[in-house]
C-alpha positions in Angstrom: 0.0 0.0 0.0 2.7 2.6 0.8 4.5 1.6 -2.3 1.4 2.2 -4.4 1.0 5.7 -2.9 4.6 6.5 -3.7 4.0 5.5 -7.3 0.9 7.6 -7.5 2.7 10.7 -6.2 5.6 10.2 -8.7 3.1 10.0 -11.5 1.4 13.2 -10.4 4.7 15.1 -10.6 5.9 13.5 -13.8 2.7 13.8 -15.7 3.1 17.5 -16.6 6.4 16.7 -18.3 4.7 14.5 -20.9 4.3 15.9 -24.4 0.6 16.8 -24.1 1.1 18.9 -20.9 4.2 20.9 -21.6 2.1 24.1 -21.7 1.6 23.6 -18.0 5.2 24.6 -17.3 4.9 27.6 -19.6 2.0 28.9 -17.5 3.9 28.2 -14.3 7.0 30.2 -15.7 4.8 33.1 -16.8 3.2 33.3 -13.3 6.6 33.2 -11.6 7.9 36.0 -13.9 4.8 38.1 -13.2 5.2 37.6 -9.5 8.9 38.6 -9.5 8.0 41.7 -11.6 5.3 42.8 -9.2 7.6 42.2 -6.2 10.4 44.2 -7.9 8.1 47.1 -8.7 6.7 47.1 -5.2 10.2 47.1 -3.7 11.5 49.9 -6.0 8.5 52.1 -4.9 9.6 51.9 -1.2 11.9 54.4 0.5 15.4 53.3 1.7 18.3 54.9 3.6 21.6 53.6 2.4 25.2 54.5 1.6 26.2 55.3 -2.0 29.1 56.8 -3.9 27.9 60.0 -5.6 29.9 61.1 -8.7 32.1 64.2 -8.6 33.2 66.2 -11.6 36.2 68.5 -11.5 35.9 71.6 -13.6 39.2 73.5 -14.4 40.9 75.2 -17.3 42.7 72.3 -19.0 44.7 74.8 -21.0 46.3 76.3 -17.9 46.3 73.6 -15.2 47.0 69.8 -15.0 46.3 67.4 -12.2 49.4 65.7 -11.0 47.6 63.0 -9.1 44.4 61.1 -9.9 41.3 63.1 -9.0 38.6 61.6 -6.8 35.7 60.5 -8.9 33.1 60.0 -6.2 32.2 60.9 -2.6 30.7 58.5 -0.1 27.3 59.8 1.2 24.3 58.5 3.2 21.1 59.3 1.4 17.4 58.5 1.7 15.3 58.0 -1.4 13.0 55.7 -3.4 14.4 52.5 -4.9 14.0 53.9 -8.4 16.3 56.8 -7.7 18.9 54.6 -5.9 18.9 52.1 -8.8 19.3 54.9 -11.3 22.3 56.2 -9.4 23.8 52.8 -9.1 23.5 52.3 -12.9 24.7 55.8 -13.7 21.6 56.7 -15.7 20.9 60.4 -16.0 22.9 61.3 -12.9 24.2 64.9 -12.6 27.6 64.8 -10.9 28.5 67.3 -8.2 30.8 69.9 -9.8 34.0 71.0 -8.0 35.1 74.3 -9.7 38.9 75.1 -9.7 39.2 78.8 -10.8 42.9 79.2 -10.1 45.9 77.2 -8.9 44.9 76.1 -5.4 47.3 76.6 -2.6 45.7 73.8 -0.5 45.8 70.2 -1.7 42.7 69.0 0.2 39.0 69.8 0.5 36.8 68.9 3.4 33.9 66.7 2.5 31.5 69.0 4.3 32.3 71.8 1.8 30.5 69.8 -0.9 27.2 69.8 1.0 25.6 72.8 -0.9 26.5 71.4 -4.3 25.4 67.9 -3.4 22.0 69.1 -2.3 21.5 71.1 -5.4 22.5 68.2 -7.8 20.8 65.3 -6.1 17.4 64.9 -7.7 14.9 62.8 -5.7 17.5 62.0 -3.0 17.8 63.4 0.5 21.3 63.9 1.8 21.7 62.7 5.3 25.5 62.8 5.8 28.8 63.1 3.9 30.9 60.1 4.8 34.0 61.1 2.9 36.1 63.2 5.3 38.5 64.8 2.8 39.1 65.0 -0.9 42.8 65.1 -1.8 44.0 66.7 -5.1 47.1 68.4 -6.6 47.3 70.7 -9.6 50.2 72.3 -11.3 50.6 74.9 -14.0 50.6 73.4 -17.5 53.7 74.6 -19.3 55.9 73.9 -22.3 59.7 73.8 -22.5 61.9 73.2 -25.6 65.2 71.4 -24.9 68.2 70.5 -27.0 69.3 66.9 -27.1 72.5 65.1 -26.2 73.6 61.5 -25.8 73.3 60.1 -22.3 76.4 58.7 -20.6 76.7 55.0 -20.0 75.2 53.3 -16.9 78.5 53.7 -15.0 78.8 57.4 -15.8 81.4 57.1 -18.6 80.9 59.1 -21.8 80.1 57.5 -25.2 82.8 58.2 -27.8 80.4 59.4 -30.4 79.3 62.7 -31.9 75.6 62.6 -32.3 73.5 64.6 -34.8 69.8 64.6 -33.9 66.8 65.1 -36.1 65.0 67.1 -34.8 67.8 68.8 -32.8 65.4 69.8 -30.0 62.1 68.6 -28.5 59.2 70.4 -26.9 58.0 68.9 -23.6 54.5 69.7 -22.3 53.3 68.9 -18.8 53.4 70.1 -15.2 55.7 73.1 -14.7 57.4 71.7 -11.7 58.4 68.6 -13.6 59.5 70.4 -16.7 61.7 72.8 -14.7 63.5 69.8 -13.2 64.4 68.4 -16.6 68.1 68.7 -17.5 69.2 70.8 -20.4 70.4 69.4 -22.8 68.0 66.5 -22.4 69.8 63.1 -22.4 68.9 60.6 -25.0 69.5 56.9 -24.1 70.7 54.6 -26.8 68.9 51.2 -26.6 70.9 48.0 -26.9 69.2 47.1 -30.1 68.1 50.3 -31.8 66.1 50.3 -35.0 68.0 51.6 -38.1 67.0 53.7 -41.1 68.1 53.7 -44.7 70.6 56.6 -44.2 72.5 54.9 -41.5 70.8 56.8 -38.6 69.5 55.2 -35.5 65.8 55.6 -34.5 65.6 56.2 -30.8 62.4 56.5 -28.8 62.1 59.5 -26.5 61.1 58.8 -22.9 60.0 61.2 -20.3 58.5 61.5 -16.8 54.9 60.7 -16.1 52.3 63.3 -17.3 54.8 64.8 -19.7 54.2 64.7 -23.4 56.6 65.4 -26.3 55.9 66.8 -29.8 57.7 63.8 -31.3 57.7 60.2 -30.2 61.2 59.3 -31.6 64.3 61.0 -33.0 66.9 60.0 -35.6 70.5 59.9 -34.2 73.5 59.7 -36.5 76.7 58.7 -34.7 80.3 59.5 -35.7 83.2 58.1 -33.6 85.2 60.8 -31.8 88.1 60.8 -29.4 87.5 61.4 -25.7 89.8 63.2 -23.3 89.8 62.2 -19.6 90.7 64.3 -16.6 90.5 63.9 -12.9 89.5 66.8 -10.7 89.1 67.1 -7.0 85.7 68.5 -5.8 84.8 69.6 -2.3 81.4 68.0 -1.6 78.4 70.2 -0.9 76.5 69.5 2.3 72.8 68.9 2.7 70.6 68.3 5.8 73.6 68.4 8.2 72.5 69.4 11.8 73.5 72.9 12.9 76.3 73.0 15.3 77.7 69.5 14.4 81.5 69.5 14.6 82.8 67.2 11.9 85.1 66.8 9.0 85.0 64.6 5.9 87.7 62.2 5.1 88.8 62.8 2.4 87.9 66.4 2.3 87.8 66.4 -1.5 86.5 63.8 -3.8 88.2 62.7 -7.0 85.9 62.9 -10.1 86.9 61.6 -13.5 85.4 63.8 -16.3 85.3 63.1 -20.0 85.0 65.6 -22.8 85.6 66.1 -26.5 88.8 67.9 -27.6 87.0 70.9 -29.1 85.4 71.5 -25.7 88.7 71.9 -23.9 88.8 75.7 -24.1 85.3 76.1 -22.6 85.4 73.3 -20.1 83.7 74.4 -17.0 85.3 72.1 -14.4 84.2 74.5 -11.6 80.6 73.5 -12.3 81.3 69.8 -11.6 79.5 69.4 -8.2 79.2 66.6 -5.7 76.6 66.3 -3.0 76.6 64.4 0.3 73.3 64.1 2.3 73.4 63.6 6.0 70.1 61.6 5.8 72.1 58.9 3.8 74.6 58.4 6.6 75.3 54.7 7.5 75.3 54.7 11.2 77.4 51.5 11.4 80.5 52.9 9.8 79.7 56.7 9.5 80.1 56.5 5.7 78.4 58.8 3.2 78.0 58.3 -0.6 78.9 61.2 -2.8 76.4 61.9 -5.6 77.1 63.8 -8.8 74.9 66.9 -9.4 73.8 67.7 -13.0 76.8 68.2 -15.2 77.6 71.2 -17.4 77.0 70.7 -21.2 80.7 70.5 -22.0 81.3 67.5 -19.7 80.2 64.4 -21.6 80.5 61.9 -18.8 81.7 61.8 -15.2 82.3 59.2 -12.5 83.1 59.6 -8.8 86.3 57.6 -8.1 85.8 57.7 -4.3 82.5 55.8 -3.8 82.3 56.8 -0.1 83.6 59.4 2.4 83.7 59.0 6.1 82.2 61.5 8.6 84.7 62.1 11.4 84.0 64.0 14.5 86.2 67.1 14.9 88.1 67.4 18.1 86.7 69.8 20.6 89.1 72.7 21.3 90.3 73.0 24.9 88.6 75.5 27.2 91.0 78.1 28.7 90.2 79.3 32.2 
């Protein structure tokens, strides 16, 4: 008897799957879709309080200023509104972003989130602003500038010069980007020869032009024609410049001057500016274990084609305290 009831129950479930009764499942599916649609419409008509990210649009004169760090694209807020409005904001449909207007180069690099309350209230359509959850918006702008620099071959990785005379086409390049970054570029601008450069039909080498981030150039690559030339070598002793040394610290450097090997072309001998070869030692780079500092070359004058510090380290020695006379 129980077995018979089980068979009957199985037949009752399986019967709609038979060919004559497949339409039954179509009716069931249609009813489920209708129920889900009605439930969704009812849910979207209700009011909710939730946290969302509201879009922010930065308005500035792109011909005068450039952001040097990625700008915030949204601000976290707590809002109250109907489900339809919240869904539209989540999908980004017909949402007017809050505009942050930058009229001139800002001195401050941050903006409190509460400062956006008026513009958020005016742009939020159908949403009630309860609280701004983003504490601070961080940004950084710089003046957009252009600078045209001549080109020269970059020294080798060890600081030695390349025994080539280079003719560039074009002879100079225009850089466009943040003014602070452009002002820090060396002049002439060094061009690095790749290990396997592409050649051209006239014997020139096609070299790509690199550059710092956010900096654009008017050409992507230059032609470099190389001609072998003799190099002259000379060793000069340079007194290191000091940076970040504590005031009142009694010390001396050992050795007091650093030997620097410079390389130059013979025709530059008459105008060789050896006095402009500078070496820097920074107290922040002091090795506490052995009191050693590493001399670093400063940007070289144009007549010096390559340079190398022959003394890789100098020692910081405490100066003796003079006796006190009574």
